[in-house]
N, C-alpha and C positions, 0 to 999 in steps of 0.2 A: 432789537436793539446791536450797535457794532461791538464787533468784537471788542476795541479799544474800552468799550464802556464796562465791560465784566472786568476791568483789573483795577487797583486801587492805586500803586504803587505806578508810576510812570518809570520805566527802562528806556535806558540811551545806549546804544553804542559808543563804543570808541573809537573816534575818527582814526587814530595813529595805530588800530588793530590792523597788523598786515596779513592775520589770517584768515580775515574776512573780505568776501570780494563784493564793496559795497557798488548799488547801481542808480543809476538817477529813474527810478522809476516808482509809481506809487507804489502802496503795501498791498500785494493783490490778494492777502487773505482779507483783508477789511475795507470791503468799496465803500464805507461810509467816511473813510480820513480822509481828514481835507491834506491836500499833498503840501499846502505850504506848513503844515504843525506836523509832519509825519517823522521829521527828523531823518537820522539815515536810514537806509534800506538796504539789505544784505541780500544776498540770490542765494538761495537752497540749491541743493545737486539737481531738482528737477527745472532749477532755469528761473521760478518764479519767485519776486522781490518780497521780503516779509520784514517787520521791526520784532523786537524781543517780547514787547507786549502782544502784539495781536497772534504771534506763534506760541507764547506761554498761554494766551486765553483758548486759542483752537485746539492744544492739545490736553488741557486741564478738561476740558468740555468733551474731548473723546474718552476720557479716564472718565469721567462721571458718566458717560453713557456705556460702558463697559468693554470699551477696545482699547486693547493695549498695544496696537500697534499704530502708529502715527503715520496717513498718508494725506498728500496736499489735497484742499478743495477748493480749489485755483479753478475759476474756469476758462477752458481751451475752448475753440470752436462752437461759440453760442454757451447753451447749457450743459456741455458735456465736461463731466470735473476730472481734472490732470491726474487725481489718486495715486500718484507716484509713492512710493513708500519710501519714508525718511526712516534713518537708522536712530535710537536712542542719542549714541555721543551727536549726531550733528542737531539735533534736536535741543539736547542739552547747551551746547556750545552758545547756537544762536539764539535762542529763545534767552542766555543770560541766566538761567535757572539758579536761584540762589542757595544755600546750604539748604534749608528748609524744605523750598521747594524741591530740590533732588530726592530729599528722603521721602516723600508723599507719593511723587512720579513711580519714584524704586518701588516703595513697600505697595503703592496701589500695582503697580503692572505686575509685580511677582505675583499676587493676590490673584488676579483676574486670570494669569498665563496657569495658576496652579486647579482652578477652576474650573478650567477649559478640557485638563488635561485628567483630571482627578478628584475624588473627592476626600475633601481635607477638612478636618474640625482640631479644635484646641482639644486636648486632654484634660478633664475638669481636675486632676490631680497635679500634673507637673507644668502644664502648661504648651506643652511643645505641639507639634502640629503631627494630626494623625490622619492616616490615609485608610480612606474605607475600600477594602480591593473587595470584600464579597458584597455588593449593592442589594442581595437578596436579604440578608440579615442584619439584622441592627447592632448584633454585638460585634463591639471594637477591641481588640486587643492594643494595649500600648506597650512596646517595645522598652519604652526607658523606662517606666513603672516596673513593670515586670523584673529586669534586670536588677533595680533598685531594691527590689521588696524579694528578689529572688523566689516568688510564686508568682504565677499569671495574675495579669489585673487586667479587667475587661471590665467598658462602659458603655452604654447606653447611647445609641448614635441620634434617638431622640430623645431623652429626654437629660441625657448628661449625667447619669448618676451613676455607679457601681452596679454593675449589671446583678439583676437578682433572680431573675427566673431561671426555666428549663431554655436549652436552646434545641433546634432552631426556634426563633419566633420573628415575625414581620409585623405585628402589632403592638407590642409594649415588650418592656423588661421583668415587670413584675412588681416594680416601686409602685408604692400609690400614686396617682395621678400622671402616669405616664403616657400621654396621647401624642398623637401628631397634632401639631400647635398649628402647621400649614394648612392641612387638612379643615381644622378647626376655623380658622380663618376662612378659607373657600365659602364657609358653610354661614358662618355668620355676616360675613363683612357687606356692608352697606351697596347700596344700589344707585349706579348713577345714569345719566344721560349722555348720549354724545350729540351735543348741538348740529355738528356740523353734518351727521350722519340722517336722512331723514325715515323716520319709525323707530329710532331707538331711545326710548326713552328710559327705558328699568333694566340695568344691565349691571352682573356683578361686576363690583369694582374693583376685585383681585380674580385674576386667573392665573393658572400656573402654565406655562409655555408646555404647547401638546408635543412637544419633540426632546427637548430636556428635561423639563420638571422645573425652571425657573419660575419663581412667583414675580408679575409683573402688573403694573396698572396703566391703565389710559391715562394719557396729559387732558382728556375732553376735548381736546380740540386736532382739526384736522380730519382724515378719513378714519374708519374702522380699524384699518391694519396697524400692528404692531410690528416689533424687529426686536427678538431676543437680544438683550446684551450679552447673554453667555454663549449661546451657540449662532446667533446670530439669523437664526430663521424667520421669515416673515409669516406672518398669520393672522388671521382675523379676530378682534378682540370678541365681535360678537358672535360668530357660529361655531369657532373654535376649530374653521379647516385652515388648512394651510393656501397663502393668497393665492399662487395658481389654481388652487381648486377654486375658492370663491368667489373667484372673478368670472369665472367661467357661466357664472349662473346670476351674477349681481356686478355694479357697481361699487367702487369703494366710499360712495357715499350715500348710499341706499342700504336698508336692512336685506340680510340675507332671506332666500324663500323660506327657508324653513325657520323665520325669526330668531329670537334672543336664544341660545343655546345653556341649558339649564346649570344649575351651580356643580360644578367638578365633584367629584366622589373618589378621585385616585388622581395620584403623584404621580406620570409617566419617568422610568428610567431612564435616564440617557443613555444609547448604546451607540456608543464613539466609535466611528469606521476607521 
């Protein structure tokens, strides 16, 4: 599908906008576009031509994949990507983002950036964001509620209820039904096949990244490797080894020598460096 086909409302540059550099080249983000119907194209800081539609669609797709920094996907020197970093200010201006689009972009970028650098959840009482600094403990203190109530207010990172049991605990907080739902999902999710990977017919449909512990699913298309949207480490969805280790013994389109790794029973804690 072309990039243009992902946008519903077509955007057009104002030909009288002197802040943009217009160029007589095809849209280099959307090779499927028709030059005659492409409208005005503006030049990005990296030198590649875009339309507001193609730029909006590309950057939105990057947010959907967990990337909050935008890089140019235009091809240079054959199959090599430009990969130059664009500032959000430049993207906002040349993509001609609406107020609603800016809100979506900025909220998503903030959430992705926060997830990369810290563990954050919403307090079940006051709804403010609370960082989990001690990754070895499920008990988290909300400073806002503690200040308002003038007494300590702790909640469970796992079940999002007021902390009940003794500390420290890593399995639950003492409330009925306090279970790790991510672990439960790993044990009960359906199995899938990877049609493009020879020999892989039954594999758990949900895995957690072996580096940061984020839940991921396979599209059931292309090879067996998957890129984690949070830590951006590429690993094999079948054997759960990092891509560089897996490729030493098998190709991306064949089952690993050890077969399909069993369902995961623990979730790694991301040790950021």
